[in-house]
C-alpha positions as CSV (number, residue, x, y, z in Angstrom):
1,M,108.1,130.9,88.6
2,E,105.9,133.8,88.3
3,A,109.1,136.0,87.6
4,M,110.7,133.1,84.5
5,I,107.2,132.9,82.9
6,R,107.1,136.6,83.1
7,R,110.3,136.6,81.7
8,F,109.1,134.3,78.2
9,G,106.7,137.3,77.8
10,G,104.2,134.5,79.3
11,E,101.3,135.6,81.4
12,A,100.7,133.9,84.7
13,F,98.3,132.8,87.2
14,V,100.0,131.2,90.2
15,A,97.7,128.9,92.3
16,P,99.6,127.4,95.3
17,S,98.7,123.9,95.4
18,V,100.2,121.9,98.5
19,Q,101.3,123.1,101.9
20,E,103.9,120.8,103.9
21,R,102.9,119.8,107.3
22,A,105.1,118.2,109.9
23,L,103.4,115.0,111.5
24,E,102.0,116.1,115.2
25,D,103.2,112.6,116.7
26,H,106.9,112.8,117.0
27,G,107.7,110.0,118.2
28,D,108.7,108.0,115.0
29,A,111.2,110.7,113.9
30,V,113.0,110.8,117.4
31,R,113.0,106.9,117.7
32,F,113.9,106.8,114.7
33,V,117.4,108.4,115.7
34,E,117.5,105.5,118.4
35,R,117.0,103.1,115.8
36,L,120.2,104.0,113.6
37,E,122.1,104.6,117.2
38,S,121.5,100.7,118.0
39,G,122.5,99.8,114.3
40,E,119.6,98.6,112.8
41,F,119.7,100.4,109.3
42,D,123.0,99.9,107.2
43,L,121.4,102.5,104.6
44,L,119.1,105.7,104.6
45,I,117.4,107.0,101.0
46,C,116.8,110.4,101.7
47,M,113.7,112.1,99.5
48,T,113.6,115.5,99.8
49,G,115.2,118.1,101.4
50,A,112.1,119.3,103.1
51,G,112.2,116.3,104.8
52,L,115.3,116.6,106.3
53,V,114.6,119.8,107.9
54,F,111.4,119.0,109.2
55,W,113.2,116.1,110.8
56,R,115.9,118.1,112.6
57,D,113.7,120.8,113.7
58,V,111.3,117.9,115.5
59,V,114.7,116.4,116.9
60,A,115.7,119.7,118.2
61,T,113.0,120.0,120.3
62,H,113.7,116.3,122.3
63,M,117.9,116.2,121.7
64,P,120.8,117.5,120.8
65,V,120.3,117.8,116.8
66,E,124.4,116.2,116.6
67,R,122.7,113.5,117.9
68,L,120.9,112.9,114.6
69,A,124.4,114.0,113.0
70,A,125.8,111.3,114.3
71,A,123.3,108.5,114.1
72,L,122.9,109.5,110.1
73,R,126.7,109.3,110.2
74,R,126.1,105.8,110.8
75,V,124.7,104.7,108.0
76,T,125.2,104.9,103.7
77,V,123.0,108.1,103.1
78,V,121.5,107.9,99.5
79,S,120.1,111.1,98.2
80,R,117.7,111.8,95.9
81,G,119.0,115.0,93.9
82,P,120.9,117.9,95.3
83,K,118.4,119.2,98.3
84,P,118.8,116.8,100.5
85,V,122.8,117.1,100.1
86,A,122.4,120.6,101.2
87,V,120.8,119.9,104.3
88,L,122.5,117.1,105.0
89,R,126.0,119.2,104.5
90,T,124.8,121.7,107.3
91,L,125.1,118.8,109.5
92,D,128.3,117.4,108.5
93,V,127.0,113.8,107.0
94,P,128.5,112.8,104.0
95,V,126.6,111.5,101.3
96,H,127.9,108.2,99.7
97,L,125.4,108.5,96.5
98,V,123.4,110.9,94.4
99,V,121.0,109.7,92.6
100,P,121.0,110.9,89.2
101,E,118.4,113.0,87.0
102,P,115.3,112.8,86.4
103,N,115.5,111.1,89.9
104,T,112.3,109.2,90.1
105,W,112.4,106.6,92.3
106,K,113.4,104.2,89.7
107,E,116.6,105.5,89.6
108,I,116.5,105.3,93.2
109,V,116.3,101.5,92.7
110,E,118.9,101.0,90.4
111,A,121.4,102.9,92.2
112,V,120.9,100.7,95.4
113,A,120.2,97.6,93.3
114,A,124.1,97.8,93.0
115,R,125.0,98.2,96.8
116,P,125.6,95.6,99.4
117,E,123.4,97.1,102.0
118,R,120.2,95.5,102.3
119,R,118.5,96.9,105.6
120,I,116.6,99.9,104.1
121,A,114.9,103.5,105.8
122,V,113.7,105.4,103.7
123,Q,112.6,109.6,105.0
124,E,109.3,109.8,102.9
125,Y,108.6,112.8,101.4
126,G,105.1,114.3,101.7
127,R,103.1,110.6,100.9
128,P,104.4,107.1,100.4
129,N,106.3,105.8,97.4
130,L,104.8,102.2,97.6
131,E,106.2,101.7,94.1
132,M,109.7,101.9,95.4
133,N,109.4,100.1,98.4
134,A,108.3,97.3,96.7
135,A,110.9,97.2,94.2
136,L,113.3,97.6,96.5
137,E,112.1,94.8,98.6
138,R,112.0,92.8,95.4
139,L,115.4,93.2,95.5
140,G,115.6,91.3,98.8
141,A,115.7,95.1,101.2
142,Q,113.9,94.9,104.1
143,V,112.6,98.9,103.8
144,T,111.4,101.0,106.8
145,P,109.7,104.3,105.6
146,L,110.5,107.7,107.9
147,A,107.0,109.4,107.5
148,I,108.4,113.3,109.1
149,Y,105.4,115.3,107.5
150,R,102.9,115.2,104.7
151,W,101.0,116.7,101.6
152,E,97.8,119.0,102.3
153,L,96.0,121.4,100.4
154,P,96.8,124.8,101.1
155,A,95.3,126.7,103.5
156,D,93.8,129.4,101.5
157,R,92.5,127.1,98.8
158,E,90.4,130.2,96.8
159,P,93.4,130.5,94.0
160,L,93.1,126.8,93.2
161,C,90.0,126.9,93.1
162,E,89.8,129.7,90.4
163,A,92.4,128.0,89.0
164,A,89.8,125.3,88.5
165,R,87.4,127.3,87.5
166,R,88.9,129.5,84.6
167,L,90.9,125.7,83.5
168,A,87.2,123.8,82.9
169,A,85.7,127.7,81.0
170,G,89.1,127.6,78.7
171,K,90.5,131.2,80.4
172,F,94.2,129.4,79.8
173,D,96.2,128.4,76.7
174,V,99.2,126.9,79.0
175,V,99.1,124.5,82.3
176,I,102.3,123.7,84.2
177,F,103.0,120.8,86.5
178,T,105.6,120.7,88.3
179,S,104.8,117.5,90.9
180,S,102.1,114.7,90.7
181,I,100.0,116.4,94.2
182,Q,99.3,119.5,92.7
183,L,97.3,117.5,89.8
184,D,95.6,115.1,92.6
185,H,95.0,118.8,94.2
186,L,93.6,120.1,91.2
187,L,91.4,117.5,90.7
188,E,90.2,117.2,94.2
189,I,88.9,120.8,93.9
190,A,87.5,120.9,90.9
191,G,85.5,117.8,91.9
192,G,84.6,120.1,95.4
193,L,83.1,122.9,92.9
194,G,81.1,120.0,90.5
195,I,83.6,120.7,87.7
196,E,86.2,117.9,87.5
197,A,84.9,116.3,83.9
198,Q,85.1,120.0,82.4
199,T,88.3,120.3,84.0
200,R,89.7,117.2,83.1
201,Q,88.3,117.5,79.5
202,A,90.2,120.9,79.5
203,L,93.3,118.8,80.0
204,R,93.1,116.3,77.8
205,E,91.8,118.8,75.0
206,D,91.9,122.4,75.4
207,V,95.5,123.6,76.6
208,V,99.0,122.7,76.4
209,V,100.3,120.7,78.9
210,A,103.7,121.1,80.1
211,S,105.0,118.1,83.1
212,V,108.2,118.9,84.6
213,G,109.7,115.4,84.2
214,P,108.6,111.5,83.8
215,V,107.2,111.4,87.6
216,M,104.9,114.1,86.7
217,S,104.1,113.1,83.2
218,A,102.9,109.5,84.5
219,T,100.8,110.9,86.9
220,L,99.4,113.0,83.8
221,E,98.9,109.3,82.0
222,S,97.3,108.0,84.8
223,Y,94.7,110.0,84.5
224,G,94.2,109.8,80.9
225,I,96.3,112.9,80.4
226,A,99.0,113.4,78.1
227,A,101.8,115.5,79.0
228,D,102.9,117.4,75.8
229,I,105.5,119.3,76.9
230,V,108.5,117.6,79.0
231,P,111.7,119.6,79.1
232,N,115.1,118.0,78.7
233,H,116.1,118.8,82.7
234,P,113.4,118.1,85.6
235,K,114.0,121.3,86.3
236,M,111.9,124.2,86.9
237,G,114.0,126.5,84.4
238,S,113.9,124.4,81.6
239,L,110.4,123.3,81.8
240,V,109.2,127.2,81.7
241,K,112.0,127.6,78.6
242,A,110.4,124.3,76.8
243,A,106.8,125.8,77.3
244,A,107.8,129.7,76.3
245,E,109.3,127.8,73.2
246,L,106.9,124.9,71.8
247,A,103.7,126.0,73.4
248,A,102.7,128.6,70.8
249,A,102.5,125.7,68.2
250,M,101.1,123.5,70.2
251,L,97.9,125.2,70.8
252,S,97.5,125.7,67.6
253,A,97.7,122.5,66.3
254,K,95.0,121.5,69.3
255,H,92.7,124.1,68.3
256,A,93.0,122.6,64.6
257,V,92.1,119.1,65.9
258,K,89.2,120.5,67.8
259,K,87.6,122.3,65.1
260,R,87.8,118.8,62.3
């Protein structure tokens, strides 16, 4: 992203805000293979490519990876976008349905609603999607989540601390968010520094906030923050391009409002 921002003439400050860590207890990941083999599930929703990679690597320490692949071939596989598809292809596992953009849980539920399978397993991303699970259950599905990894704050938190300090001090013009956990962690860090109120105010009033898509925008809204820029396609390149084209005018408008 930093390179893309620079190509559009921007000056980037990139603060890593999350790391993915596989769960230390491998029991559920291994037992899930056995549950797939026993025919306990009809359909598997794959939320992330990273989760599938973690699952594959964990399983490889306990059994042949082909056993996981064979188990996955027994069920209908639904992929949330292209990244899980790429991992499944390496395992020679067919994907029956790829959820279209913007790849939110709502599109997943709509896609699954049209299918007959109701014993559904969900390979989660870094935290549970309780809204999606509840929506699937309202359709009459039996939903079983599989947690493979979790999102955590990065080991080196200083760049994120510095981002919070600069944001609260009015040193940024634009803030770009590509996932909800980034905002959660930014505000968590700001709270630890005693500047959460200033950080929230800056996001509401002082900077142009660019959101990658509807899920991110909904998270911003839950904090009382408006997404000023949302690209037509939920892709990083589209996001940076839209920010480059629109941010200057939006920033001027925000400054004009504050001067009134």
